[in-house]
N, C-alpha and C positions, 0 to 999 in steps of 0.2 A: 345731570343737573338736579338739584333738589331745591324746591321752592318752600320756604318756611312761611306759611300763610296763617294769618289770624283773621277771622271773619267777624264782622259786626253783627249784632243781634238783628238789626234792620238794615237792609241795603240802602245805600246813599248814592245818588247820581249827581254828576256835575250840573245838570240842567234843573236840579231840584224837583224832578217829577215825583209824585207820590207812588208808593209801592207797598205791598204787603209781604214782599219777599224778604227772606233773611239774606245776609251777606253771602252765606254758603250757597243758597239757592241761586242767587244772581250769578255767582261765579260759575256754577254748574252750567247755566245757560250760556254764558260767555265761552266756557270750555268746549261745549258742543259746537258752537259756531266756529271756533278756532280749528278744531279737528276737521270739520267739513272743508274749511278753506285750505288747510294743509293737504288734505287728500286731493283736492282739485289741482294743487301745485305739485302733486306726486311726491310729497315728502313722506318718508316712512317714520312712523312712531313705533318704538319698540316696547315702551313700558310707560303706562300712566297709572299711578296708584296713590291712594291716600295712605300716609304713614302716621302712626300714632306712637307717642313715646314720651 
Protein backbone atom coordinates (compact mmCIF):
# COMPACT_ATOMS: atom_id res chain seq x y z
CA UNK A 1 0.00 0.00 0.00
CA UNK A 2 1.26 3.48 -0.80
CA UNK A 3 -0.14 6.58 0.88
CA UNK A 4 0.31 9.76 -1.15
CA UNK A 5 0.30 12.38 1.57
CA UNK A 6 0.58 16.16 1.46
CA UNK A 7 1.32 17.95 4.72
CA UNK A 8 0.16 21.40 5.73
CA UNK A 9 2.72 23.95 6.89
CA UNK A 10 0.97 24.09 10.26
CA UNK A 11 -0.90 21.17 11.84
CA UNK A 12 -4.65 21.61 12.22
CA UNK A 13 -6.77 19.67 14.70
CA UNK A 14 -10.56 19.15 14.64
CA UNK A 15 -10.84 20.54 18.19
CA UNK A 16 -9.07 23.76 17.04
CA UNK A 17 -6.26 23.44 19.63
CA UNK A 18 -3.23 25.66 19.09
CA UNK A 19 0.04 24.05 18.05
CA UNK A 20 3.45 24.97 16.70
CA UNK A 21 3.78 21.60 14.95
CA UNK A 22 3.94 21.27 11.19
CA UNK A 23 1.57 18.82 9.55
CA UNK A 24 4.50 16.48 8.96
CA UNK A 25 5.56 16.61 12.62
CA UNK A 26 2.01 15.92 13.79
CA UNK A 27 1.74 12.97 11.40
CA UNK A 28 5.04 11.56 12.72
CA UNK A 29 3.64 11.64 16.28
CA UNK A 30 0.46 9.93 15.07
CA UNK A 31 2.56 7.32 13.23
CA UNK A 32 4.55 6.42 16.35
CA UNK A 33 1.30 5.90 18.27
CA UNK A 34 -0.13 3.70 15.51
CA UNK A 35 3.02 1.57 15.35
CA UNK A 36 2.90 1.10 19.13
CA UNK A 37 -0.73 0.02 18.96
CA UNK A 38 -0.07 -2.38 16.08
CA UNK A 39 2.80 -3.99 18.00
CA UNK A 40 0.50 -4.56 20.99
CA UNK A 41 -1.93 -6.26 18.61
CA UNK A 42 0.97 -8.36 17.25
CA UNK A 43 0.62 -6.93 13.74
CA UNK A 44 3.81 -7.22 11.68
CA UNK A 45 5.00 -4.16 9.76
CA UNK A 46 7.40 -5.00 6.97
CA UNK A 47 8.21 -1.60 5.47
CA UNK A 48 7.51 1.96 6.48
CA UNK A 49 9.32 4.52 4.37
CA UNK A 50 9.03 8.00 2.98
CA UNK A 51 9.24 8.10 -0.82
CA UNK A 52 10.10 11.18 -2.80
CA UNK A 53 9.57 11.61 -6.46
